C-alpha positions as CSV (number, residue, x, y, z in Angstrom):
1,M,-39.1,-85.4,-38.3
2,K,-38.3,-85.2,-41.8
3,F,-37.6,-82.2,-44.2
4,T,-38.4,-83.0,-48.0
5,F,-37.6,-80.8,-50.8
6,E,-38.1,-82.5,-54.5
7,N,-35.9,-85.7,-54.2
8,F,-34.0,-84.4,-51.3
9,S,-34.8,-85.7,-47.5
10,C,-33.2,-85.3,-44.3
11,D,-34.1,-85.4,-40.8
12,V,-34.9,-82.7,-38.7
13,D,-35.0,-82.0,-34.6
14,I,-36.9,-79.6,-33.2
15,F,-36.2,-77.6,-29.8
16,Y,-38.6,-75.3,-28.7
17,K,-38.1,-72.5,-26.0
18,D,-41.3,-70.8,-24.9
19,R,-42.9,-70.1,-28.2
20,D,-39.2,-70.0,-30.2
21,I,-38.3,-72.7,-32.3
22,V,-34.8,-74.0,-33.5
23,A,-34.9,-76.6,-35.8
24,R,-31.3,-78.9,-36.8
25,F,-31.1,-80.5,-40.4
26,Y,-29.1,-83.6,-40.3
27,D,-28.7,-87.0,-41.5
28,S,-29.1,-89.6,-39.1
29,S,-27.5,-92.2,-40.3
30,K,-24.2,-90.4,-40.0
31,E,-24.7,-90.2,-36.3
32,Q,-23.4,-92.7,-33.7
33,N,-25.5,-94.5,-31.2
34,K,-24.1,-95.0,-27.6
35,D,-22.4,-98.2,-28.2
36,E,-20.6,-96.7,-30.7
37,I,-19.0,-94.0,-28.6
38,V,-15.7,-95.4,-27.7
39,N,-12.3,-93.9,-28.3
40,L,-12.2,-92.3,-31.9
41,V,-15.6,-90.4,-32.8
42,F,-16.5,-88.3,-35.5
43,V,-19.2,-85.9,-34.6
44,D,-21.2,-84.9,-37.9
45,P,-22.3,-81.3,-37.4
46,G,-25.2,-81.6,-39.5
47,L,-26.6,-79.6,-42.3
48,G,-27.6,-76.4,-40.5
49,F,-30.0,-74.6,-38.2
50,L,-32.8,-72.6,-38.4
51,H,-34.0,-70.3,-35.7
52,L,-37.5,-68.8,-35.4
53,K,-37.9,-66.0,-32.7
54,L,-41.2,-64.3,-32.1
55,K,-41.1,-60.8,-31.1
56,G,-44.4,-59.4,-29.8
57,D,-47.5,-59.9,-31.1
58,D,-47.0,-59.5,-34.7
59,A,-43.4,-59.9,-35.6
60,A,-40.6,-62.3,-35.6
61,L,-36.9,-63.4,-36.6
62,L,-35.5,-65.9,-38.6
63,S,-32.0,-66.7,-39.0
64,G,-29.6,-69.4,-39.1
65,F,-27.4,-71.3,-41.9
66,L,-27.4,-74.4,-43.8
67,D,-24.7,-76.2,-45.6
68,E,-24.3,-75.2,-49.4
69,S,-23.5,-78.4,-50.3
70,V,-27.0,-79.5,-49.8
71,F,-28.9,-76.4,-49.6
72,I,-28.0,-75.3,-53.1
73,T,-30.7,-73.4,-54.6
74,D,-32.6,-70.3,-53.0
75,D,-35.7,-72.7,-53.5
76,M,-34.6,-75.1,-51.5
77,V,-33.3,-72.5,-48.4
78,E,-37.1,-70.8,-48.5
79,A,-38.4,-74.3,-48.5
80,A,-36.7,-75.2,-45.3
81,I,-37.6,-71.5,-44.4
82,N,-41.4,-72.4,-44.9
83,Y,-40.9,-75.2,-43.1
84,I,-39.9,-73.8,-39.7
85,E,-42.4,-71.4,-40.0
86,G,-45.2,-73.8,-40.7
87,L,-44.2,-75.8,-37.3
88,S,-45.2,-72.6,-35.4
89,P,-48.8,-72.0,-34.7
90,H,-47.9,-68.2,-33.6
91,A,-46.2,-67.6,-37.4
92,K,-49.3,-67.1,-39.0
93,N,-50.1,-63.4,-40.1
94,R,-46.7,-62.3,-38.8
95,Y,-43.9,-60.1,-40.4
96,I,-41.0,-62.5,-40.3
97,P,-37.7,-60.9,-41.6
98,N,-35.2,-63.7,-42.7
99,H,-31.3,-63.9,-42.9
100,V,-30.2,-67.5,-43.7
101,A,-26.3,-67.9,-44.5
102,R,-25.5,-70.3,-46.6
103,I,-22.2,-72.0,-45.5
104,K,-19.0,-73.9,-46.9
105,Q,-17.4,-75.7,-44.1
106,T,-13.6,-74.9,-44.4
107,S,-12.0,-76.0,-41.3
108,Y,-13.2,-77.2,-37.5
109,I,-12.0,-77.9,-34.3
110,E,-12.4,-81.2,-32.6
111,Y,-11.9,-83.9,-29.8
112,N,-12.4,-87.3,-30.7
113,G,-11.3,-89.2,-27.7
114,E,-8.3,-90.2,-29.8
115,Y,-5.8,-87.3,-29.2
């Protein structure tokens, strides 16, 4: 699947658990295929995740985080929120408060087969 906002587009993986949804935003060109996973591997963490969790019959919660170097405007974040809400036939006419953090990567921990 794809998420598109103005001139920007990225890939999206959708994960379902019961009626809840997690969307992973990423660039598929940065992911290795199975044959490339030998010794030194750089695993791209993607651009963020959003989680839509249904609560009862008339409410839901939406939370997550998006990379601030890509999701630079409030309008772009709102478009991502609308995107995941649009994936759920159960999200219509629900009260859905949300909290989406724009994050900046400052450090990381990795194991890449080399050390």
